[in-house]
N, C-alpha and C positions, 0 to 999 in steps of 0.2 A: 840447335844453337851453334854458333860459330865463334871461335876465339881468334884473336889477331896476334900473330907471332911478333910483329913489331912492338905492339903494346906490351906483350909478355916480357920481351927482352928489355924494354925500356924500364919497366917497373922492377925487374930483377936487379938492375944496376942502380937505379935512382932511389928506390925506397922499398927494399925487400921486406922489412918488418911490416910496413903499412900494407904492402901487397898481400902478405900472408893473412893479416888481420882482416882485411876487406874480403878476401875469398872465404875465410872461415865464417865470417858473419853472414855472407850470402848463403852458405850451406845451412847455417843455423836457422835462417829464415825459411828455407825449404822444409826443414824438420818441423818448425812451428806450424807451417801450413798443413803438412801431412797429419800432425797431431790434431789439428782442428777438424780436419775432414773425418778422421777416425772417430772423434768424439761426436760429431754430427750423425754418424751412422750407428752409434752405440745402441740406440733404441731398437734397431733392426737386428743387430748381432754383436756379441762381444768378441767375435773372431776377426783377426787381421791375417790375411794371406800375403806374405811378402816374397816376391820372386825377383830374380835377376841373374844374369850370366856370371861366370867366374870372373873374379877381380873387380866386381862392382862395389864392394864395400858393404855387403849385406849385413854382416855381423855387427859392425860399428853403427850402421844406420839404424838397425833394430834397437840397439842399446840406447842410442841418442833419442829415438822416439819414445822409448820407455821412460827415460829421464824427464823428457818434456811432459809426458802424461802424468808422471808422478808429481811434478810441480803443480799440476792442475787437480790433484787429489785422486788420481786414478792409478791403482796398482796394476802392474803389467807382468804377466808371466811370459816366458820365452821358451819356445819349443823348436828344436832343430828337427826338420823332417828327415834328416839322415837317420834318426833313430827308428824310423819306420821302414828302413830297408829290409828286404827279405834276405834270408840266407842265400849265399852265393853257391850254387850247385851246377854241375855240368848239365843236368837234365832240365832245369827250370830257368836259369839265367839267360836273358836274351844275348844275342851275339851280333857283332858288326859284320858287314859283308866279307871282311877278311877272316872271320872266324874267331875273333877275340871277344871276350866278355864286353858287352855294351853297358857299362856302368852309368852312362849318361841317360839311359832309357827310363821313362816313367814306369815301365813294367817291372823295374827293380824295387818299386815301392809297394807297400801293402795298402793299396788304395781303399780296399774294403774296410780295413780297420780305421784308416784316417777318416773316412766319411762317417763311420759309426761314432767316432769320438767327437766329430764336429756336431753331430745331432745331439749327442749326450750333453755337450757343453751348452748348447743353445737351450736345452731343457733344464739347465741348472744341476745336472748330475755330475758325479765325480768320474774322472777318467784316470787310468793308469798308463802313463806314457811308456812305451817299450824302451829298451836300452840295447843299442847295437854296438858290438865290438868289432871295429874294422880290422884289428890285428888278427882276429879269428874268422872274420867275414861271416859273422852269424849273430843272431839275436840271442841274448842271454835271458835267463828265467826271471830275474828280479827286474822290476820296472826302474826307469831312471828317475821318475817323480810321479806324484799324483796331483791332480788339479781339480778343484771345484770352485767355480767362479761365484763371487758375491756381486751385488749390484754395482759396486764401484771398482770392478776389476775387468780387465780384458786379457786376451792371450794372443801373442804373435806367433804364428807358425811360419818359419822361414825355410825356404828351400827352392831349388831351381825349378821344381815342378808345381809350385804352389798355385799357379794360375792355369794349370792344365784343365781341359774340359771335364776330365774325369772327376774333378773336384768342384769347379765353379758352376757346372750345370746343375749339380745336386744342391749346391749351397750358394745361390746367387745373392743371398742377403749378407754374406761376409764382405768385409771391406778388403778390396784388392789393391795392392801396392806393387808397382814395378820400378826397380831401380837399376840404373846402368850408367856408364859413361856415354853420354849422348852428344858431346860437343866435339866437332872436328876443329883443327887449327889451320888457319889459312894465312898465306902471305900474298898480298896484292891479289886477293880473290882466287888464288890457286891453293888447293888443299895440299898441305905439306905433312900433316900428321892426322891419321884416322883415329876415330874414337876407339875402335877395337884395338889399335896399337897401344893406346894408353893402358888398357886392361892387360895386354900382354906384358908390358913393362912392369906393371904392378905385380903380376904373377911371377915374373922372373925374379924380381927383387925379393918378394915374400918367400918364394920357395928356397932361395939362397939363404935368407936370414933365419927362417924358422923350421924348414922342413928337410934340411940337409940334401936338397935336390940340386944337382948340377944343372947349368943352363942347357946343356945338350938334352938332358932328360925332359926338362920343362918344355923345350921347343918341340921335342918329339911327341909329347902329349898334347900339344896345342892343336894339332890337326884334328884329333878326335874330339877335343873340347869344342872347337868351332863347328864341327859337324853336328854335334849334339845340340848346340845352341840353335843352329838353323832349323833342325828338325823338331826340337822339343821345347824350346824356350821362347825364342823371338816370335813365332807365330801366335803366341797367346798374350803378347804384351798389350794388345789392343783391349783385352778384357779388363785392364786395370782401371780403377776409379781415380787413381792418382799416379802420375809418373814423375820420378825424381831423378834428376841428372846429378851424378856424383863427381863430375869432372871438376878438378880444382885448377884454375889457371896457372898456379905456381908449381904444380907437382912435378912436371917434367924437368924444370931446373933443379929441383931437389933430388930427383932420381938420377939425373944425368950421368954423373961420374960413375956411380956404382953400376947402373944399367949398361953403360958403354963398355966397361970392363967385362961384364958378364957376357954380353952379346959377342964380343970379340973372341971369346974362347970357343964358340960353336963352330965345328968343322963344316966344310962344304958337303953337299950331297944328302943332307937330312931332308925329310919331308917338310914342305913349305919353306925351303931355303930361299926361294925367290922373294918371299915376303920379308925374310930376315935381311936380305940385301937392301931392301928399301927402308926398313926401320932404322938400321944402324946409322946411315948417313943423315937421316932425318933428325936423329937425336943431336947431331953436331950443330944443328941450327939454333939450339937453345943455350942460354947462359947457365950459370951455376949459382945455386943458393945453398948455403950450409944447412944441413938438417938440424943443427942445434937451434936454429931460429923457429922451427916448427913447434907449435904449441903441444904440450904433453897430451892434451885430449883431442888433438886434431884427427880427422878421419884417416889420413894417410899414415898415421902411426900404426895402423893395422898392418901395413906393409913394410915399414922401415924400422919398427920397434921404437922403444923409448931411448932417449939420449943417455949416454953413459955418464 
């Protein structure tokens, strides 16, 4: 999908409130369609595998789908596949070509346990979801939750490797959902803002707001994040039964001022600096929308937080 910069800037000035409401409604319609597809597959499997790259809005989208299913009488459990991480050890954890821990690799996940749990859930058996403590980089003894599905329940497993062949080949009956920002922004048929840049902006703002990570550190991590996406996530997007574009036409005007300030603090010479030099002036092409106009339950609140 392609968005038009001229139309975005016109709506930003002429009718920002209506612009936001229209975009949120379009996203809600995508959620409704995803829920319908999940329901249609429920007789095959109660399991939903939700994948997408960093900054796609996976957490909020999973919650929105659960809310839509609840309105249709279906209770939904949510499981983060991060809890299936293996302990990080020098002997077993995969490494990047540079010798650093490759935490983007699917080899960091306990695929054997995941597949066993999928089989048990399909049989109507109870599973005990593990609990991973990132502060200690290890799995702890007590489980995070237990799940046993009744006939009116499903479970969403969300993680960047949810569509990996190590899972989907063994469980083709599960419903597979891929979400990402898939819309570029053009001006007179010239691409001025890539869909991957939208995710970078989201991540920059989110890391600043919620994770205490400075823009320099976020940008330094972005190179490995993008490498992991190309190796371990994007190649499996075609496995999805439904793909959902989470780009909001109004989001860059909302992010604009904060993102510009953050990008301006990043020094020259870091990895992927050439990309940064293109993103920063591209942000200046957009107008500004005050974040107070964003609905409290809008998806991009995942990145900007709630209004004070």
